[in-house]
PQR file of N, CA, C, O and H, with PARSE charges and radii, in Angstrom:
ATOM      1  N   MET A   1      14.989 -23.038   2.500 -0.4000 1.5000
ATOM      2  CA  MET A   1      15.395 -21.704   2.858 -0.0000 2.0000
ATOM      3  C   MET A   1      14.896 -20.687   1.834  0.5500 1.7000
ATOM      4  O   MET A   1      14.478 -19.585   2.191 -0.5500 1.4000
ATOM      5  N   ALA A   2      14.944 -21.065   0.575 -0.4000 1.5000
ATOM      6  CA  ALA A   2      14.489 -20.159  -0.476 -0.0000 2.0000
ATOM      7  C   ALA A   2      12.980 -19.942  -0.388  0.5500 1.7000
ATOM      8  O   ALA A   2      12.479 -18.863  -0.704 -0.5500 1.4000
ATOM      9  H   ALA A   2      15.283 -21.960   0.285  0.4000 1.0000
ATOM     10  N   SER A   3      12.261 -20.985   0.046 -0.4000 1.5000
ATOM     11  CA  SER A   3      10.809 -20.828   0.157 -0.0000 2.0000
ATOM     12  C   SER A   3      10.448 -19.853   1.276  0.5500 1.7000
ATOM     13  O   SER A   3       9.460 -19.129   1.160 -0.5500 1.4000
ATOM     14  H   SER A   3      12.668 -21.862   0.302  0.4000 1.0000
ATOM     15  N   MET A   4      11.221 -19.821   2.345 -0.4000 1.5000
ATOM     16  CA  MET A   4      10.969 -18.866   3.431 -0.0000 2.0000
ATOM     17  C   MET A   4      11.185 -17.433   2.944  0.5500 1.7000
ATOM     18  O   MET A   4      10.435 -16.526   3.305 -0.5500 1.4000
ATOM     19  H   MET A   4      12.024 -20.410   2.439  0.4000 1.0000
ATOM     20  N   ALA A   5      12.209 -17.240   2.127 -0.4000 1.5000
ATOM     21  CA  ALA A   5      12.464 -15.915   1.567 -0.0000 2.0000
ATOM     22  C   ALA A   5      11.334 -15.509   0.627  0.5500 1.7000
ATOM     23  O   ALA A   5      10.913 -14.352   0.629 -0.5500 1.4000
ATOM     24  H   ALA A   5      12.818 -17.977   1.834  0.4000 1.0000
ATOM     25  N   ALA A   6      10.849 -16.435  -0.163 -0.4000 1.5000
ATOM     26  CA  ALA A   6       9.747 -16.147  -1.084 -0.0000 2.0000
ATOM     27  C   ALA A   6       8.481 -15.797  -0.314  0.5500 1.7000
ATOM     28  O   ALA A   6       7.742 -14.897  -0.713 -0.5500 1.4000
ATOM     29  H   ALA A   6      11.191 -17.375  -0.165  0.4000 1.0000
ATOM     30  N   ILE A   7       8.229 -16.494   0.775 -0.4000 1.5000
ATOM     31  CA  ILE A   7       7.060 -16.193   1.610 -0.0000 2.0000
ATOM     32  C   ILE A   7       7.201 -14.805   2.224  0.5500 1.7000
ATOM     33  O   ILE A   7       6.235 -14.043   2.266 -0.5500 1.4000
ATOM     34  H   ILE A   7       8.830 -17.225   1.098  0.4000 1.0000
ATOM     35  N   GLY A   8       8.386 -14.479   2.695 -0.4000 1.5000
ATOM     36  CA  GLY A   8       8.626 -13.157   3.277 -0.0000 2.0000
ATOM     37  C   GLY A   8       8.420 -12.040   2.272  0.5500 1.7000
ATOM     38  O   GLY A   8       7.807 -11.018   2.581 -0.5500 1.4000
ATOM     39  H   GLY A   8       9.171 -15.098   2.661  0.4000 1.0000
ATOM     40  N   VAL A   9       8.934 -12.240   1.070 -0.4000 1.5000
ATOM     41  CA  VAL A   9       8.746 -11.240   0.017 -0.0000 2.0000
ATOM     42  C   VAL A   9       7.267 -11.131  -0.343  0.5500 1.7000
ATOM     43  O   VAL A   9       6.771 -10.028  -0.574 -0.5500 1.4000
ATOM     44  H   VAL A   9       9.432 -13.070   0.819  0.4000 1.0000
ATOM     45  N   GLY A  10       6.568 -12.238  -0.394 -0.4000 1.5000
ATOM     46  CA  GLY A  10       5.139 -12.222  -0.707 -0.0000 2.0000
ATOM     47  C   GLY A  10       4.328 -11.465   0.333  0.5500 1.7000
ATOM     48  O   GLY A  10       3.417 -10.709  -0.005 -0.5500 1.4000
ATOM     49  H   GLY A  10       6.971 -13.134  -0.207  0.4000 1.0000
ATOM     50  N   VAL A  11       4.667 -11.675   1.610 -0.4000 1.5000
ATOM     51  CA  VAL A  11       3.964 -10.960   2.682 -0.0000 2.0000
ATOM     52  C   VAL A  11       4.248  -9.465   2.595  0.5500 1.7000
ATOM     53  O   VAL A  11       3.345  -8.649   2.781 -0.5500 1.4000
ATOM     54  H   VAL A  11       5.407 -12.289   1.885  0.4000 1.0000
ATOM     55  N   ALA A  12       5.491  -9.103   2.314 -0.4000 1.5000
ATOM     56  CA  ALA A  12       5.847  -7.687   2.198 -0.0000 2.0000
ATOM     57  C   ALA A  12       5.117  -7.025   1.032  0.5500 1.7000
ATOM     58  O   ALA A  12       4.628  -5.903   1.160 -0.5500 1.4000
ATOM     59  H   ALA A  12       6.225  -9.765   2.163  0.4000 1.0000
ATOM     60  N   VAL A  13       5.044  -7.709  -0.087 -0.4000 1.5000
ATOM     61  CA  VAL A  13       4.339  -7.170  -1.255 -0.0000 2.0000
ATOM     62  C   VAL A  13       2.849  -7.033  -0.964  0.5500 1.7000
ATOM     63  O   VAL A  13       2.234  -6.035  -1.338 -0.5500 1.4000
ATOM     64  H   VAL A  13       5.441  -8.621  -0.191  0.4000 1.0000
ATOM     65  N   ALA A  14       2.268  -8.021  -0.303 -0.4000 1.5000
ATOM     66  CA  ALA A  14       0.842  -7.962   0.036 -0.0000 2.0000
ATOM     67  C   ALA A  14       0.556  -6.794   0.976  0.5500 1.7000
ATOM     68  O   ALA A  14      -0.450  -6.103   0.819 -0.5500 1.4000
ATOM     69  H   ALA A  14       2.768  -8.832   0.001  0.4000 1.0000
ATOM     70  N   ALA A  15       1.430  -6.572   1.946 -0.4000 1.5000
ATOM     71  CA  ALA A  15       1.244  -5.456   2.877 -0.0000 2.0000
ATOM     72  C   ALA A  15       1.354  -4.120   2.147  0.5500 1.7000
ATOM     73  O   ALA A  15       0.558  -3.211   2.383 -0.5500 1.4000
ATOM     74  H   ALA A  15       2.248  -7.134   2.074  0.4000 1.0000
ATOM     75  N   PHE A  16       2.328  -4.007   1.273 -0.4000 1.5000
ATOM     76  CA  PHE A  16       2.508  -2.766   0.516 -0.0000 2.0000
ATOM     77  C   PHE A  16       1.299  -2.476  -0.367  0.5500 1.7000
ATOM     78  O   PHE A  16       0.794  -1.354  -0.378 -0.5500 1.4000
ATOM     79  H   PHE A  16       2.974  -4.745   1.081  0.4000 1.0000
ATOM     80  N   LEU A  17       0.836  -3.473  -1.098 -0.4000 1.5000
ATOM     81  CA  LEU A  17      -0.312  -3.276  -1.982 -0.0000 2.0000
ATOM     82  C   LEU A  17      -1.599  -3.018  -1.199  0.5500 1.7000
ATOM     83  O   LEU A  17      -2.449  -2.244  -1.638 -0.5500 1.4000
ATOM     84  H   LEU A  17       1.246  -4.385  -1.089  0.4000 1.0000
ATOM     85  N   GLY A  18      -1.741  -3.663  -0.048 -0.4000 1.5000
ATOM     86  CA  GLY A  18      -2.908  -3.414   0.791 -0.0000 2.0000
ATOM     87  C   GLY A  18      -2.948  -1.988   1.297  0.5500 1.7000
ATOM     88  O   GLY A  18      -4.000  -1.349   1.297 -0.5500 1.4000
ATOM     89  H   GLY A  18      -1.050  -4.292   0.309  0.4000 1.0000
ATOM     90  N   ARG A  19      -1.801  -1.488   1.729 -0.4000 1.5000
ATOM     91  CA  ARG A  19      -1.734  -0.104   2.215 -0.0000 2.0000
ATOM     92  C   ARG A  19      -2.003   0.875   1.078  0.5500 1.7000
ATOM     93  O   ARG A  19      -2.725   1.855   1.260 -0.5500 1.4000
ATOM     94  H   ARG A  19      -0.946  -2.007   1.729  0.4000 1.0000
ATOM     95  N   ALA A  20      -1.430   0.616  -0.089 -0.4000 1.5000
ATOM     96  CA  ALA A  20      -1.663   1.485  -1.241 -0.0000 2.0000
ATOM     97  C   ALA A  20      -3.142   1.488  -1.631  0.5500 1.7000
ATOM     98  O   ALA A  20      -3.686   2.528  -2.002 -0.5500 1.4000
ATOM     99  H   ALA A  20      -0.843  -0.180  -0.237  0.4000 1.0000
ATOM    100  N   GLY A  21      -3.783   0.339  -1.549 -0.4000 1.5000
ATOM    101  CA  GLY A  21      -5.207   0.259  -1.856 -0.0000 2.0000
ATOM    102  C   GLY A  21      -6.058   1.037  -0.872  0.5500 1.7000
ATOM    103  O   GLY A  21      -7.000   1.723  -1.267 -0.5500 1.4000
ATOM    104  H   GLY A  21      -3.342  -0.506  -1.248  0.4000 1.0000
ATOM    105  N   LEU A  22      -5.730   0.933   0.414 -0.4000 1.5000
ATOM    106  CA  LEU A  22      -6.479   1.685   1.423 -0.0000 2.0000
ATOM    107  C   LEU A  22      -6.324   3.188   1.231  0.5500 1.7000
ATOM    108  O   LEU A  22      -7.294   3.933   1.372 -0.5500 1.4000
ATOM    109  H   LEU A  22      -4.964   0.375   0.735  0.4000 1.0000
ATOM    110  N   LEU A  23      -5.129   3.636   0.913 -0.4000 1.5000
ATOM    111  CA  LEU A  23      -4.919   5.064   0.667 -0.0000 2.0000
ATOM    112  C   LEU A  23      -5.702   5.528  -0.557  0.5500 1.7000
ATOM    113  O   LEU A  23      -6.260   6.626  -0.556 -0.5500 1.4000
ATOM    114  H   LEU A  23      -4.341   3.031   0.799  0.4000 1.0000
ATOM    115  N   ALA A  24      -5.746   4.715  -1.587 -0.4000 1.5000
ATOM    116  CA  ALA A  24      -6.498   5.073  -2.791 -0.0000 2.0000
ATOM    117  C   ALA A  24      -7.991   5.176  -2.494  0.5500 1.7000
ATOM    118  O   ALA A  24      -8.666   6.070  -3.004 -0.5500 1.4000
ATOM    119  H   ALA A  24      -5.292   3.823  -1.589  0.4000 1.0000
ATOM    120  N   ILE A  25      -8.503   4.272  -1.679 -0.4000 1.5000
ATOM    121  CA  ILE A  25      -9.922   4.317  -1.311 -0.0000 2.0000
ATOM    122  C   ILE A  25     -10.226   5.573  -0.509  0.5500 1.7000
ATOM    123  O   ILE A  25     -11.241   6.229  -0.742 -0.5500 1.4000
ATOM    124  H   ILE A  25      -7.954   3.546  -1.264  0.4000 1.0000
ATOM    125  N   ARG A  26      -9.358   5.912   0.428 -0.4000 1.5000
ATOM    126  CA  ARG A  26      -9.577   7.125   1.227 -0.0000 2.0000
ATOM    127  C   ARG A  26      -9.575   8.368   0.351  0.5500 1.7000
ATOM    128  O   ARG A  26     -10.400   9.263   0.538 -0.5500 1.4000
ATOM    129  H   ARG A  26      -8.533   5.380   0.618  0.4000 1.0000
ATOM    130  N   ARG A  27      -8.661   8.428  -0.597 -0.4000 1.5000
ATOM    131  CA  ARG A  27      -8.599   9.595  -1.484 -0.0000 2.0000
ATOM    132  C   ARG A  27      -9.827   9.679  -2.370  0.5500 1.7000
ATOM    133  O   ARG A  27     -10.333  10.776  -2.610 -0.5500 1.4000
ATOM    134  H   ARG A  27      -7.991   7.701  -0.749  0.4000 1.0000
ATOM    135  N   SER A  28     -10.316   8.561  -2.859 -0.4000 1.5000
ATOM    136  CA  SER A  28     -11.490   8.598  -3.724 -0.0000 2.0000
ATOM    137  C   SER A  28     -12.735   8.993  -2.942  0.5500 1.7000
ATOM    138  O   SER A  28     -13.601   9.686  -3.476 -0.5500 1.4000
ATOM    139  H   SER A  28      -9.904   7.670  -2.664  0.4000 1.0000
ATOM    140  N   ARG A  29     -12.841   8.574  -1.707 -0.4000 1.5000
ATOM    141  CA  ARG A  29     -13.987   8.972  -0.875 -0.0000 2.0000
ATOM    142  C   ARG A  29     -13.923  10.449  -0.536  0.5500 1.7000
ATOM    143  O   ARG A  29     -14.964  11.099  -0.444 -0.5500 1.4000
ATOM    144  H   ARG A  29     -12.137   8.011  -1.272  0.4000 1.0000
ATOM    145  N   ALA A  30     -12.727  10.998  -0.347 -0.4000 1.5000
ATOM    146  CA  ALA A  30     -12.589  12.423  -0.059 -0.0000 2.0000
ATOM    147  C   ALA A  30     -13.080  13.253  -1.233  0.5500 1.7000
ATOM    148  O   ALA A  30     -13.677  14.311  -1.032 -0.5500 1.4000
ATOM    149  H   ALA A  30     -11.881  10.470  -0.422  0.4000 1.0000
ATOM    150  N   VAL A  31     -12.842  12.800  -2.438 -0.4000 1.5000
ATOM    151  CA  VAL A  31     -13.303  13.516  -3.623 -0.0000 2.0000
ATOM    152  C   VAL A  31     -14.818  13.460  -3.706  0.5500 1.7000
ATOM    153  O   VAL A  31     -15.452  14.463  -4.034 -0.5500 1.4000
ATOM    154  H   VAL A  31     -12.357  11.941  -2.602  0.4000 1.0000
ATOM    155  N   GLU A  32     -15.412  12.310  -3.417 -0.4000 1.5000
ATOM    156  CA  GLU A  32     -16.868  12.152  -3.487 -0.0000 2.0000
ATOM    157  C   GLU A  32     -17.579  13.082  -2.511  0.5500 1.7000
ATOM    158  O   GLU A  32     -18.603  13.676  -2.849 -0.5500 1.4000
ATOM    159  H   GLU A  32     -14.897  11.495  -3.151  0.4000 1.0000
ATOM    160  N   PHE A  33     -17.048  13.207  -1.322 -0.4000 1.5000
ATOM    161  CA  PHE A  33     -17.735  13.946  -0.274 -0.0000 2.0000
ATOM    162  C   PHE A  33     -17.219  15.365  -0.119  0.5500 1.7000
ATOM    163  O   PHE A  33     -17.391  15.966   0.942 -0.5500 1.4000
ATOM    164  H   PHE A  33     -16.216  12.725  -1.047  0.4000 1.0000
ATOM    165  N   GLY A  34     -16.593  15.913  -1.148 -0.4000 1.5000
ATOM    166  CA  GLY A  34     -16.171  17.305  -1.092 -0.0000 2.0000
ATOM    167  C   GLY A  34     -14.924  17.517  -0.269  0.5500 1.7000
ATOM    168  O   GLY A  34     -14.841  18.491   0.479 -0.5500 1.4000
ATOM    169  H   GLY A  34     -16.453  15.425  -2.009  0.4000 1.0000
ATOM    170  N   GLY A  35     -13.975  16.656  -0.383 -0.4000 1.5000
ATOM    171  CA  GLY A  35     -12.720  16.795   0.340 -0.0000 2.0000
ATOM    172  C   GLY A  35     -11.852  17.873  -0.274  0.5500 1.7000
ATOM    173  O   GLY A  35     -12.367  18.853  -0.813 -0.5500 1.4000
ATOM    174  H   GLY A  35     -14.042  15.865  -0.991  0.4000 1.0000
ATOM    175  N   ALA A  36     -10.575  17.708  -0.202 -0.4000 1.5000
ATOM    176  CA  ALA A  36      -9.635  18.703  -0.695 -0.0000 2.0000
ATOM    177  C   ALA A  36      -9.814  18.954  -2.186  0.5500 1.7000
ATOM    178  O   ALA A  36      -9.694  20.091  -2.641 -0.5500 1.4000
ATOM    179  H   ALA A  36     -10.157  16.912   0.236  0.4000 1.0000
ATOM    180  N   MET A  37     -10.094  17.923  -2.938 -0.4000 1.5000
ATOM    181  CA  MET A  37     -10.251  18.105  -4.376 -0.0000 2.0000
ATOM    182  C   MET A  37     -11.553  18.840  -4.694  0.5500 1.7000
ATOM    183  O   MET A  37     -11.602  19.600  -5.661 -0.5500 1.4000
ATOM    184  H   MET A  37     -10.191  16.999  -2.568  0.4000 1.0000
ATOM    185  N   GLY A  38     -12.585  18.637  -3.918 -0.4000 1.5000
ATOM    186  CA  GLY A  38     -13.863  19.274  -4.177 -0.0000 2.0000
ATOM    187  C   GLY A  38     -13.864  20.762  -3.897  0.5500 1.7000
ATOM    188  O   GLY A  38     -14.736  21.476  -4.393 -0.5500 1.4000
ATOM    189  H   GLY A  38     -12.545  18.020  -3.132  0.4000 1.0000
ATOM    190  N   LYS A  39     -12.912  21.252  -3.114 -0.4000 1.5000
ATOM    191  CA  LYS A  39     -12.860  22.666  -2.768 -0.0000 2.0000
ATOM    192  C   LYS A  39     -12.272  23.516  -3.879  0.5500 1.7000
ATOM    193  O   LYS A  39     -12.246  24.742  -3.764 -0.5500 1.4000
ATOM    194  H   LYS A  39     -12.204  20.672  -2.710  0.4000 1.0000
ATOM    195  N   ALA A  40     -11.806  22.905  -4.937 -0.4000 1.5000
ATOM    196  CA  ALA A  40     -11.194  23.649  -6.030 -0.0000 2.0000
ATOM    197  C   ALA A  40     -12.237  24.380  -6.871  0.5500 1.7000
ATOM    198  O   ALA A  40     -11.877  25.241  -7.674 -0.5500 1.4000
ATOM    199  H   ALA A  40     -11.827  21.910  -5.031  0.4000 1.0000
ATOM    200  N   TYR A  41     -13.500  24.064  -6.709 -0.4000 1.5000
ATOM    201  CA  TYR A  41     -14.539  24.656  -7.525 -0.0000 2.0000
ATOM    202  C   TYR A  41     -15.371  25.635  -6.705  0.5500 1.7000
ATOM    203  O   TYR A  41     -15.634  25.408  -5.524 -0.5500 1.4000
ATOM    204  H   TYR A  41     -13.792  23.364  -6.057  0.4000 1.0000
ATOM    205  N   TYR A  42     -15.782  26.725  -7.350 -0.4000 1.5000
ATOM    206  CA  TYR A  42     -16.638  27.715  -6.706 -0.0000 2.0000
ATOM    207  C   TYR A  42     -18.040  27.155  -6.572  0.5500 1.7000
ATOM    208  O   TYR A  42     -18.654  26.737  -7.553 -0.5500 1.4000
ATOM    209  H   TYR A  42     -15.569  26.909  -8.310  0.4000 1.0000
ATOM    210  N   LYS A  43     -18.536  27.153  -5.351 -0.4000 1.5000
ATOM    211  CA  LYS A  43     -19.882  26.649  -5.107 -0.0000 2.0000
ATOM    212  C   LYS A  43     -20.776  27.837  -4.776  0.5500 1.7000
ATOM    213  O   LYS A  43     -20.571  28.527  -3.778 -0.5500 1.4000
ATOM    214  H   LYS A  43     -18.037  27.493  -4.553  0.4000 1.0000
ATOM    215  N   GLY A  44     -21.725  28.052  -5.589 -0.4000 1.5000
ATOM    216  CA  GLY A  44     -22.642  29.148  -5.350 -0.0000 2.0000
ATOM    217  C   GLY A  44     -23.381  29.483  -6.632  0.5500 1.7000
ATOM    218  O   GLY A  44     -23.046  29.006  -7.716 -0.5500 1.4000
ATOM    219  H   GLY A  44     -21.892  27.492  -6.400  0.4000 1.0000
ATOM    220  N   GLY A  45     -24.392  30.315  -6.473 -0.4000 1.5000
ATOM    221  CA  GLY A  45     -25.172  30.702  -7.634 -0.0000 2.0000
ATOM    222  C   GLY A  45     -24.477  31.772  -8.454  0.5500 1.7000
ATOM    223  O   GLY A  45     -23.543  32.423  -7.986 -0.5500 1.4000
ATOM    224  H   GLY A  45     -24.664  30.702  -5.592  0.4000 1.0000
ATOM    225  N   PHE A  46     -24.934  31.942  -9.661 -0.4000 1.5000
ATOM    226  CA  PHE A  46     -24.384  32.957 -10.543 -0.0000 2.0000
ATOM    227  C   PHE A  46     -25.490  33.909 -10.960  0.5500 1.7000
ATOM    228  O   PHE A  46     -26.665  33.544 -10.997 -0.5500 1.4000
ATOM    229  H   PHE A  46     -25.693  31.413 -10.041  0.4000 1.0000
ATOM    230  N   GLU A  47     -25.098  35.124 -11.270 -0.4000 1.5000
ATOM    231  CA  GLU A  47     -26.038  36.123 -11.768 -0.0000 2.0000
ATOM    232  C   GLU A  47     -26.381  35.790 -13.223  0.5500 1.7000
ATOM    233  O   GLU A  47     -25.639  35.063 -13.884 -0.5500 1.4000
ATOM    234  H   GLU A  47     -24.143  35.420 -11.240  0.4000 1.0000
ATOM    235  N   PRO A  48     -27.507  36.322 -13.725 -0.5600 1.5000
ATOM    236  CA  PRO A  48     -27.848  36.064 -15.130  0.2800 2.0000
ATOM    237  C   PRO A  48     -26.757  36.558 -16.090  0.5500 1.7000
ATOM    238  O   PRO A  48     -26.500  35.930 -17.117 -0.5500 1.4000
ATOM    239  N   ARG A  49     -26.124  37.674 -15.754 -0.4000 1.5000
ATOM    240  CA  ARG A  49     -25.007  38.189 -16.560 -0.0000 2.0000
ATOM    241  C   ARG A  49     -23.760  38.124 -15.691  0.5500 1.7000
ATOM    242  O   ARG A  49     -23.780  38.559 -14.540 -0.5500 1.4000
ATOM    243  H   ARG A  49     -26.333  38.184 -14.919  0.4000 1.0000
ATOM    244  N   MET A  50     -22.674  37.583 -16.236 -0.4000 1.5000
ATOM    245  CA  MET A  50     -21.459  37.385 -15.448 -0.0000 2.0000
ATOM    246  C   MET A  50     -20.838  38.728 -15.066  0.5500 1.7000
ATOM    247  O   MET A  50     -20.677  39.616 -15.902 -0.5500 1.4000
ATOM    248  H   MET A  50     -22.658  37.229 -17.172  0.4000 1.0000
ATOM    249  N   THR A  51     -20.499  38.853 -13.797 -0.4000 1.5000
ATOM    250  CA  THR A  51     -19.841  40.056 -13.297 -0.0000 2.0000
ATOM    251  C   THR A  51     -18.339  39.813 -13.215  0.5500 1.7000
ATOM    252  O   THR A  51     -17.868  38.687 -13.378 -0.5500 1.4000
ATOM    253  H   THR A  51     -20.630  38.131 -13.117  0.4000 1.0000
ATOM    254  N   ARG A  52     -17.594  40.891 -12.957 -0.4000 1.5000
ATOM    255  CA  ARG A  52     -16.139  40.753 -12.802 -0.0000 2.0000
ATOM    256  C   ARG A  52     -15.810  39.870 -11.602  0.5500 1.7000
ATOM    257  O   ARG A  52     -14.851  39.100 -11.637 -0.5500 1.4000
ATOM    258  H   ARG A  52     -17.976  41.806 -12.824  0.4000 1.0000
ATOM    259  N   ARG A  53     -16.598  39.981 -10.551 -0.4000 1.5000
ATOM    260  CA  ARG A  53     -16.359  39.177  -9.346 -0.0000 2.0000
ATOM    261  C   ARG A  53     -16.514  37.691  -9.649  0.5500 1.7000
ATOM    262  O   ARG A  53     -15.679  36.879  -9.249 -0.5500 1.4000
ATOM    263  H   ARG A  53     -17.378  40.606 -10.522  0.4000 1.0000
ATOM    264  N   GLU A  54     -17.573  37.343 -10.349 -0.4000 1.5000
ATOM    265  CA  GLU A  54     -17.785  35.939 -10.707 -0.0000 2.0000
ATOM    266  C   GLU A  54     -16.679  35.413 -11.614  0.5500 1.7000
ATOM    267  O   GLU A  54     -16.229  34.278 -11.460 -0.5500 1.4000
ATOM    268  H   GLU A  54     -18.250  38.002 -10.674  0.4000 1.0000
ATOM    269  N   ALA A  55     -16.247  36.236 -12.554 -0.4000 1.5000
ATOM    270  CA  ALA A  55     -15.160  35.814 -13.441 -0.0000 2.0000
ATOM    271  C   ALA A  55     -13.882  35.568 -12.644  0.5500 1.7000
ATOM    272  O   ALA A  55     -13.159  34.607 -12.905 -0.5500 1.4000
ATOM    273  H   ALA A  55     -16.613  37.159 -12.679  0.4000 1.0000
ATOM    274  N   ALA A  56     -13.606  36.436 -11.674 -0.4000 1.5000
ATOM    275  CA  ALA A  56     -12.414  36.258 -10.842 -0.0000 2.0000
ATOM    276  C   ALA A  56     -12.520  34.995  -9.999  0.5500 1.7000
ATOM    277  O   ALA A  56     -11.525  34.295  -9.809 -0.5500 1.4000
ATOM    278  H   ALA A  56     -14.194  37.217 -11.462  0.4000 1.0000
ATOM    279  N   LEU A  57     -13.717  34.693  -9.488 -0.4000 1.5000
ATOM    280  CA  LEU A  57     -13.898  33.471  -8.705 -0.0000 2.0000
ATOM    281  C   LEU A  57     -13.685  32.229  -9.561  0.5500 1.7000
ATOM    282  O   LEU A  57     -13.064  31.263  -9.116 -0.5500 1.4000
ATOM    283  H   LEU A  57     -14.525  35.261  -9.642  0.4000 1.0000
ATOM    284  N   ILE A  58     -14.191  32.252 -10.765 -0.4000 1.5000
ATOM    285  CA  ILE A  58     -14.056  31.092 -11.643 -0.0000 2.0000
ATOM    286  C   ILE A  58     -12.599  30.890 -12.048  0.5500 1.7000
ATOM    287  O   ILE A  58     -12.105  29.762 -12.076 -0.5500 1.4000
ATOM    288  H   ILE A  58     -14.696  33.036 -11.126  0.4000 1.0000
ATOM    289  N   LEU A  59     -11.918  31.986 -12.360 -0.4000 1.5000
ATOM    290  CA  LEU A  59     -10.522  31.900 -12.798 -0.0000 2.0000
ATOM    291  C   LEU A  59      -9.547  31.829 -11.632  0.5500 1.7000
ATOM    292  O   LEU A  59      -8.341  31.698 -11.839 -0.5500 1.4000
ATOM    293  H   LEU A  59     -12.319  32.902 -12.338  0.4000 1.0000
ATOM    294  N   GLN A  60     -10.053  31.911 -10.422 -0.4000 1.5000
ATOM    295  CA  GLN A  60      -9.257  31.855  -9.191 -0.0000 2.0000
ATOM    296  C   GLN A  60      -8.196  32.946  -9.169  0.5500 1.7000
ATOM    297  O   GLN A  60      -7.029  32.682  -8.881 -0.5500 1.4000
ATOM    298  H   GLN A  60     -11.033  32.017 -10.254  0.4000 1.0000
ATOM    299  N   LEU A  61      -8.605  34.167  -9.473 -0.4000 1.5000
ATOM    300  CA  LEU A  61      -7.694  35.317  -9.433 -0.0000 2.0000
ATOM    301  C   LEU A  61      -7.809  36.040  -8.119  0.5500 1.7000
ATOM    302  O   LEU A  61      -7.119  37.036  -7.900 -0.5500 1.4000
ATOM    303  H   LEU A  61      -9.553  34.381  -9.707  0.4000 1.0000
TER
END
């Protein structure tokens, strides 16, 4: 009876860790391909001398 409980707990732990691993992989791929984390940075060219507009974009004001 105790071995059945141990098997059940093992299956539950494996399922939990598998799901956590899949979520981690999805989040890491989103960062690579410009997902939510990639949008935090200003993408575009800059002038030779920084303007007030560029400074505001960089500082997210």
